[in-house]
C-alpha positions in Angstrom: -17.6 40.3 -17.4 -15.7 41.5 -20.3 -13.8 38.8 -22.2 -11.8 38.5 -25.6 -12.0 35.6 -28.2 -10.6 34.6 -30.9 -14.3 33.9 -32.4 -17.6 36.3 -32.7 -19.7 34.9 -30.7 -23.9 36.0 -31.3 -25.4 38.1 -29.4 -27.8 36.0 -26.1 -25.8 32.5 -26.5 -25.6 30.6 -23.2 -22.1 29.8 -21.8 -21.2 27.0 -19.1 -18.1 29.1 -17.6 -15.0 27.6 -15.2 -13.8 30.7 -14.3 -10.0 30.3 -12.1 -8.9 33.0 -10.4 -4.7 33.4 -10.4 -3.9 33.1 -7.3 -6.4 31.3 -5.7 -7.0 26.9 -5.4 -10.4 26.1 -6.3 -12.9 27.1 -9.2 -16.3 29.4 -9.7 -19.0 27.8 -12.1 -21.4 30.1 -13.7 -23.4 30.2 -16.2 -23.7 33.3 -18.3 -25.0 34.9 -21.3 -23.3 37.1 -24.2 -25.3 41.0 -24.1 -22.2 42.8 -27.1 -19.4 40.8 -29.2 -17.6 43.3 -31.5 -13.8 43.0 -33.2 -11.6 43.8 -31.1 -9.9 47.6 -31.4 -6.5 46.4 -28.7 -6.3 42.3 -30.1 -5.9 41.8 -33.4 -7.7 38.8 -34.7 -10.5 38.6 -31.5 -13.5 39.7 -30.4 -13.9 41.2 -27.0 -17.5 40.7 -25.9 -19.3 40.9 -23.0 -20.9 38.9 -20.7 -24.2 38.8 -17.9 -24.0 36.1 -15.3 -27.4 33.8 -15.4 -26.2 31.9 -12.9 -22.9 32.1 -10.6 -22.3 30.1 -7.1 -21.7 32.6 -4.7 -21.0 31.3 -1.9 -17.3 30.5 -3.8 -17.3 33.6 -5.4 -17.7 35.5 -1.3 -15.0 33.3 -0.3 -12.9 33.9 -3.2 -13.2 38.1 -2.5 -13.0 37.1 1.9 -9.7 35.4 0.3 -9.1 38.2 -1.4 -9.8 40.7 2.2 -6.9 38.4 3.9 -4.8 38.2 2.0 -4.8 42.1 1.4 -4.3 42.6 5.0 -1.1 40.7 5.9 0.2 42.6 3.1 
């Protein structure tokens, strides 16, 4: 996962995240590690960082994906 952030994070930093998806009411708890971080070329005064998920609630993530697929079928 890639994020834009206003400050630089050190490699190996462990982050506890609450991920919210647009149009979906439930949040997804996850733990991720910063695997790269660099000054953004796209956004001034921001950094881009890459995350590797260490722990994620796959049941909620699967539920989210199934819900998205169902909504696409309706459209």
